[in-house]
N, C-alpha and C positions, 0 to 999 in steps of 0.2 A: 605547582603544576600549571601548565598553560590553560587559558580559558577559551581558546578558540575551539569552535565546533563542540560546545558543551551540550547542545540540544540538536539532535539529528532526527530528521523526519524521513521515514522510508514508506512511501506509498507501495502497498503490497497486494498483488492480485494472484499470487501463486504461479505466475509465469516464470520461465527460466530467467528472464531478464530481471524480474523483481527479486528473485532469489540471489542473483549476482549482486544486485544493489544492496541487499541486506548483508551479504558477506562483506562487502566493502565497508558498510556502516559499522559492522562489528569490529573490524580491524581498527578503524578510526576511533571508535568508542573506547577501545582498550587503551589506545595511546593517549587520549585526552580525558579519560575518566568521564565519558559523556553518558547521557541517557538517550536511548533510542525510542522514538515514538513510531510504533508500527501501526500504519493506518490502512484500512481497507474501505473503499467506497463501494457500496452496493448501488449500482447504477439503476435506479428505479425506472427511469424512462425506457431503458432497453428491456428491462423485465416486463413492463406492461405491454410493450409493443411486440416482443418476441419471447413469450413465456416458455416456449419449447427449448430455448437455449439453456435454460436452467434445469430442465427435466432430469438430466443425468446427474445433476449435482444434488438433487433432493432425495431424501429417503422417505419412504411412506407412500401413502395413497394420494390420489388426486384430491385437490381441495380448492378453495377460492384463491384468487390472486392475493388477497390480504394474508391468508394463512401461509401461502408460498413465501411471501415477503418475510413473514416472521420466521419461517423455517430457514430461509437463506441467511438472515441475520444471526440466528442462533447457531447454525452450523459454521458460519464464518467466525464468530466469536470463539467457538470451540477449537477451530483450526488454529487461530492466532494464539490462543492460550497455550496450546501444545508447543508451538514454535517459541513462545516467550519462555516457557519452562526450560527448554533445551538451551536457550541463550543465557538464561540466568545461571545455569550450571557452569558457564564460561566466565563467571564473575563480571557480567555486563548488565547494566541497568537497562530495563526495557519495560515499556508499557504499551498497551494495545488499545485501539479505537476502531469502531465500526460506525460508519456514517452512511446514511442514505442520501443520495443526491447525484449531481453531475460531477464526475471525478475531477476534472481540471479546476472547477470552481471551488469544490470542497477542499482540495489539497492546498490551493493558494490561501483560502480563508483560514484553514487550520494552521498553516505556516506562519501567517501574520499574527493570528490571535495567540499562538503558543510561543511566539518569539523564537522561532527556529533559527539556528545558526547555519545549518547545512541541510540540503535535501539530497538524498541519495536515491535515484530513481532509475528504473530500467529503461532502455532506449525504446522499447515497445512492450505492450502488454499482451494479454491473451488474445486480443483482436488483431494483433500485428500480422503482417505477411512475412512468414519466416524466410522465404527464399530471397526476398529483396531486403537489402540492408538500408532501410529507411527509418527515419525518426517518427515515432508514433505521434498522433495529434495531441495526446495528453502530455507527453514528454516535451514536445515543442512548446506548448502553452506554458508549461512550468518554467522552462528555460527562459522564455521571453518575459515572464511576468513575476517571477519569484522575488520575494523580498530579501533573499540571501543567496549565497553561492549554491550551485547545483552540480552534483556529480552524476554523470550519466554512465550506466554500465550496459555493455552489450556483449 
């Protein structure tokens, strides 16, 4: 079997575009018997500056920023595990990762350190402007700096 695209990274934030990128990665993974690395970056700088953005995402009562951060990470891991379980039922190998940091920096670092062969990314994430078809800042940074080919879904 071909060895191209054996290790596929999918930065995933739950947006429509990241879901499309994951669907593309699944199709490629089936064809190349690849493993998908599903990666979510908890953007801690946004969380600290605008904690109210995460308030609808969190369950439970008000707590300290540190406890919110742990809850976000925990709930993100739970969400990714459910997604991975569904994908494994399709006979696709997948693993999940949650990292706290700045998305574009962490995605590029992960791709390099994990020897990724392909990045499948959405054209914009949750912060994107839906009515304008523009490339998000994270997507643009990944395209410009990735150590491997990048597939952009929109």
